[in-house]
C-alpha positions in Angstrom: -74.4 -107.1 51.0 -76.4 -105.5 53.8 -80.2 -105.6 53.5 -82.0 -102.5 54.6 -85.2 -103.3 56.6 -88.0 -100.9 56.9 -91.4 -100.6 58.6 -94.3 -98.3 58.4 -95.4 -96.8 61.7 -98.7 -95.0 62.0 -100.1 -93.0 64.9 -103.9 -92.9 65.1 -105.9 -90.6 67.4 -108.9 -92.3 68.9 -111.6 -91.0 71.3 -113.8 -93.4 73.2 -116.3 -92.6 76.0 -114.7 -89.2 76.8 -111.2 -90.7 76.9 -108.4 -89.9 74.4 -106.1 -92.6 73.1 -103.1 -92.9 70.8 -103.0 -96.2 68.9 -99.7 -97.2 67.2 -99.7 -99.5 64.2 -96.5 -101.1 62.8 -96.8 -102.5 59.3 -100.6 -102.3 59.5 -100.7 -104.4 62.7 -101.8 -102.9 66.0 -98.7 -102.7 68.2 -99.8 -100.5 71.2 -102.4 -98.2 72.7 -101.3 -95.3 74.8 -103.7 -93.7 77.2 -106.2 -92.9 78.3 -105.3 -89.2 78.2 -107.6 -86.6 79.9 -107.5 -84.1 77.1 -106.7 -84.0 73.3 -103.8 -81.7 74.2 -102.2 -84.4 76.4 -102.6 -86.9 73.6 -101.1 -84.5 71.1 -98.1 -83.9 73.4 -97.5 -87.7 73.7 -97.8 -88.0 69.9 -95.3 -85.2 69.4 -92.9 -86.8 71.8 -93.2 -90.2 70.0 -92.5 -88.5 66.6 -89.5 -86.6 67.9 -88.1 -89.8 69.4 -88.6 -91.7 66.2 -87.1 -88.9 64.0 -84.1 -88.7 66.3 -83.3 -92.4 65.7 -83.3 -92.0 61.9 -86.6 -92.8 60.3 -88.1 -90.4 57.7 -91.7 -89.2 57.3 -93.4 -90.5 54.1 -94.2 -86.9 53.1 -90.5 -86.2 52.9 -89.6 -89.4 51.0 -92.6 -90.4 48.8 -92.7 -94.0 47.7 
């Protein structure tokens, strides 16, 4: 029997001293900080790219598959 493993990945937008960051948490633990980005739009573009990459590899958004 194959066990299916799962993780919860969260993307958090953070602003600090005029810089924009994208924090990534995996199973509630801080995994990475991307940035600084010059604008909120740059940060959103990085966020959108990360989501597209994750979705392409098979994970599902929680809103589509409520627990």
